[in-house]
C-alpha positions in Angstrom: 0.0 0.0 0.0 1.4 3.3 -1.0 1.0 6.4 1.2 0.4 9.8 -0.2 1.7 12.9 1.6 -0.5 15.9 1.8 1.1 19.2 1.1 1.3 21.5 4.0 0.6 24.3 1.6 -3.0 23.1 1.1 -3.8 22.7 4.9 -3.9 26.5 5.5 -6.5 27.4 2.8 -8.6 24.4 3.8 -8.7 25.4 7.4 -9.6 29.0 6.4 -12.4 27.6 4.2 -13.8 25.6 7.2 -13.7 28.6 9.5 -15.4 30.7 6.9 -18.1 28.1 6.3 -18.7 27.8 10.1 -19.0 31.6 10.5 -21.4 31.8 7.6 -23.6 29.1 9.0 -23.7 30.8 12.4 -24.5 34.2 11.0 -27.3 32.8 8.9 -28.8 31.0 11.9 -28.7 34.2 14.0 -30.3 36.3 11.3 -33.3 34.0 10.9 -33.7 33.8 14.7 -33.6 37.6 15.0 -36.1 38.0 12.1 -38.5 35.7 13.9 -38.3 37.7 17.1 -38.6 41.1 15.5 -42.1 40.9 14.0 -44.7 43.0 15.7 -48.0 41.5 16.6 -51.1 42.6 14.7 -53.1 43.0 17.9 -52.1 43.6 21.5 -54.0 43.4 24.7 -52.9 44.2 28.3 -55.0 41.4 29.9 -57.5 41.6 32.8 -55.5 44.1 35.0 -54.8 46.4 32.0 -57.7 46.2 29.6 -56.0 48.5 27.0 -55.9 46.9 23.5 -54.7 48.1 20.2 -54.2 47.3 16.5 -50.9 47.6 14.6 -50.9 50.6 12.2 -47.1 50.7 11.4 -43.7 49.7 12.6 -40.1 50.9 12.2 -36.6 49.7 13.1 -34.7 51.4 15.9 -30.9 51.2 16.2 -29.1 52.5 19.3 -25.3 53.0 19.3 -23.9 53.3 22.8 -20.2 54.1 22.9 -17.5 55.1 25.2 -13.9 56.1 24.7 -10.8 57.2 26.7 -7.4 58.4 25.7 -4.0 58.8 27.3 -1.3 61.0 25.9 2.2 61.4 27.2 5.9 60.7 26.5 5.1 61.0 22.8 2.5 58.2 22.9 -1.1 58.5 22.1 -3.1 55.5 23.3 -6.9 55.5 22.7 -9.4 53.0 23.8 -12.8 52.9 22.2 -15.7 50.6 22.7 -19.4 50.4 22.2 -22.5 48.3 21.7 -25.2 48.5 19.1 -28.7 47.4 19.9 -31.5 47.1 17.2 -35.2 46.3 17.6 -38.5 47.0 16.0 -41.1 49.4 17.4 -44.8 49.0 16.5 -47.2 51.8 16.5 -50.7 50.8 17.7 -54.1 52.5 17.5 -55.5 51.8 21.0 -59.1 51.2 21.8 -59.5 54.9 22.8 -58.1 56.0 19.4 -54.8 57.1 21.0 -51.6 56.0 19.2 -48.9 54.4 21.3 -45.5 52.8 20.4 -44.3 49.5 21.9 -41.0 47.5 21.4 -41.9 44.4 19.5 -39.4 42.1 21.3 -40.9 42.6 24.8 -43.9 45.0 24.3 -42.7 47.6 26.7 -43.9 51.1 25.8 -41.4 53.1 23.7 -41.4 56.8 24.2 -38.2 57.8 22.4 -39.0 58.7 18.8 
């Protein structure tokens, strides 16, 4: 039986391809999960302790960018540290039973007052 040696030059690109395929599969799975959670309900009701109810009349996407930074200068060096987080969610606008329009986050249905 004859053995064949694999070239070490092909191992690197193959590993990169596997990493890329794994990252792609993970990103696609997260996108579909996020899409399923982002849809606003057509109708909301507060239940027996809060009888307010409403019908969806529109929705929009909200993206919040929260960042912080710090810098240090001295001895000819300039070191900067930056960081942040981005949060996105959908907000639904509902016409309530009393004809008032109110906005609610579609992921947890808390009232959204920031426009």
